[in-house]
N, C-alpha and C positions, 0 to 999 in steps of 0.2 A: 515800113520793114516789116514782114511777118513773121515770128517768135518763130526757129526753128528752120525757116528758111534760107539760102544763101542767094544775096544780090548783091549785082556787082554794085561795089562801090569806089572813091575815091579816099583813101587813108593818109592822116596828116598827123606825124606823132611830134610832138615837142617837147624837148626836154632842156635845162636851164644846165649850163655849162658849169662845174665848181659848188655845183649845190650842197655838196655833203660837204665843206666848208663852212659855210652859215652858222649860226650859233638860232639855238629857238628862238631869239627873240628877232633874228633876222629874216627871220625865212616869211612871215605873215607878208613882209613887204616886198619881198622877191615873185609870191606868187601872187600878190595886189595887181603888180606890174603887168607879171604873165599875161594874167587874162587879159588885163587892159590894150595893152599894145595887138597880140593874137585878135579878140574880140570887136577889139575897131579895125580890124585890117577886113577880116569877115564882112563886115559892115560896110567896109566902105568900097569890096568887093561887087555887093548884093547877094552875100551869100547867109543865109539864117534860117532857122527852124521854119518848115520840118524839114528842109534841105539840110538840114546841118545837126549832126547827134555829137555830142560832147561827152568824155569819161576824165574827172579827175583822177591825176596819175602822181599826186603830192607836187613834186618838184617837175611837170609836166603835166599835159594835155592832150588825150588822142582823142581827134576829128574824123568821123566819118561821115563822108560827103553824098549825097545818094546820086547816081548816074544821070540827073536832068543839069547837075552843073556841070559846064562845059569844062576840061583839064585843063586848058588853057589858059582859063580865067586865077586859077588856081596855083600854079608854075608862074604866073604873068603876073598878072596884077595882085594878088591875095600876098604873094611873096615881094613885090616890090612895096605893098603899103605896109608891110609890116617889115622890113628893113625900115622903113622913112620913121614908120611910130616907135620902133625902139633906138633910133639914133635921139629923135624928141628926148621919150624917156631917160635916156642915158644922160644926155646935158643937162637936165634937171635933176639929178640924183648925186648922190655923194659916190656909191657904188653901181659897179658898170652893170647890167644885165647883158649877158653871152647865151645865146639859143643854139640849140641845134635840131635839125628838121628833116625829119626822115620824109619819105614817101612815095606809098607804091599805089599799084590800082590792082584790083581783083574781087572775086567773092566774098564776102564778109556775113558771118550768121546774128543773128540776135537771138537773145533769149530774156528772161528775168532780171540780169545780171549784168548780160551788158554785150558788147559786140566783141567775135574771136572767129578766128581762121588763120590761115597760113601766110593769108597776104596781111593780116593785122600783123602779125607777129614778123615777118618782114620788113616793113614800115619802122616799126621798132627797132628792130636790132641795126639795122641801117643808120639810126641818127643817133642809136648809141654805143658803135661801133668804134675803136681804138683809132681808127684814122682816121673819122667824123671829129675826133676828140684832136688830134695833132694837127692838123688844119688849124681849130683856132687858137692852137698854142703855138703855130709857126704864123699866125696876121694876127699878132696882138693890139691892132687899133681895129681887128674888125670885132663885129660883136655876133653875126648871121651867121653860120654855113647851112645850108641846104644840100640833101646829100638823096638822092632818087635811083630808081631799082632802072636794072638797064631794057627794061620793057617799057618803062615808062618814059626813060628818054628819047626809044626809039620812036612810038606809037607820040609823042606829047611834044617833047622838047626839042627833039632832030629838025624837023619841021619849021621854027621858027613861028614868031607869033607876036601880038601886042607883050610888049615887055618880055616875050622871051627871048634869051640870047644864048643861042648853046653853044657858040665859040667860046663864051664862057666856062663853060663845063669839064671838068676834066675827068678821066679815069682809072680808077685802079680796081683792084681785084681785093676784096677783103675778104676773110675766114671770119664766117659765122656759123653758127650748132647744126645750120642744114649743110654745110660746107662751103665751099669758097665762092662766091657772089661777085657780080660786077657793078659798081657803085660809078653812079658819076657826083659829081660835089661841085658846087659853086656855091664862094663870097658875093655876097652883092656888092656893087663898087672895082672888086677886081676883075684883070682882063683873064686871070687864069687863077684858080685856086694855090697855094702854095703845098701842094702834094709831097710828105716824106715818100725819101727813097725808097724802095721795096729792099723789107729786111733792116731798115733803118728804125730802131729803139723807139717809140713814141715817146716824145716828152711829158714831163711831167707837170699837170697845173700847179701855179704860182703858190705854192705857199703849202704843197702835199711830198709825201715823201719820193725817193727816186723809183722809176721801176724798178722790180727785182730781175735780175738777169733769167735770160730763157733757159727754160726745163730745158731736159735731155736731148729731148724728142726735136724741136730746135720750133717751139713754136709758144710765144706767150698767150699766155690766156687770161681773159677778166671775165668777171661775172656780174651784173646788173640783172636788179632783181623789177620785176614790171607786177606790180600786182599780186598777184599770189602765184605767179609764174616764174620764169627763170628765162635770161637771154644770155647766151655766151658769144662771145667777141675775140678776135685772137686777131694777128699778124702774123704772116708765115714769113720765116728768116730766109733771107736772101740765098746765101752759102755756107753748106756745113761742109766741117773738111771730115772725114772719118775713117780711120784705118791707115794713118797717114806714119809710118815708118819714123819714128824720132830719132835726127842727125845723131851720130855717136858721138860719146864725148869727145872731147879736145883733149891732146894731153898736156903736161904742165908745161911745156915747153915749145908749144904752138899756139897761135893765134886762130879764131874762129875767121872765117873767111866770110866775104859779105854776103854771100846768100845762104847759111848757115842760117838756120830757126833759133830765136833765143826763148 
């Protein structure tokens, strides 16, 4: 990829769930396992440099694959190898490693500092959105959730292929910095991902304080930092009753009717 010129690529962003709860002494092991399970999966799928470029993201890895890598190999073979490697790693370790994978396809620009572009931003935000985190909390036995963009689903996942099962994906609209986006979620090993109901508050990761109440705007917004930039994600509240007149107060001698608000 030449510097300053956008080229079509496949973007994969890996994030470790709950990494903010780890101590400084625990993070090196998490990072080592993250690189081991994902790197071995790329090797098993026959994807390596120069067709594979990677950037370290602290608790995650950003990978850019060139257009010469068949997209079905990523959403099929690589994703399944990652799932199996993660299962083996968790069987041997005391602490479970749980991962979120955001994936998208589109133009990527290279410079001396790394890779950038709206396609990169979207892949990162999909994997870090509140719904992706909620799916893992609603599937406590699972260790991996994949989130693909609507474009990637329609062009690559929906037709199916080797280890590509479109019926295992579930769809939700997610609120990102750029506005609402359609995202498709998949948990390997499950016939369908346990998606939260629209408007339901996202469950808090184990050991963390509960999510704050929704602000008056009706949107729960979470900020997450990617290197030198920020990604913002949130979930839209389904129903808000605004301007409803309160029921008149009952007199001391009268009782509340079954349909009155309390």
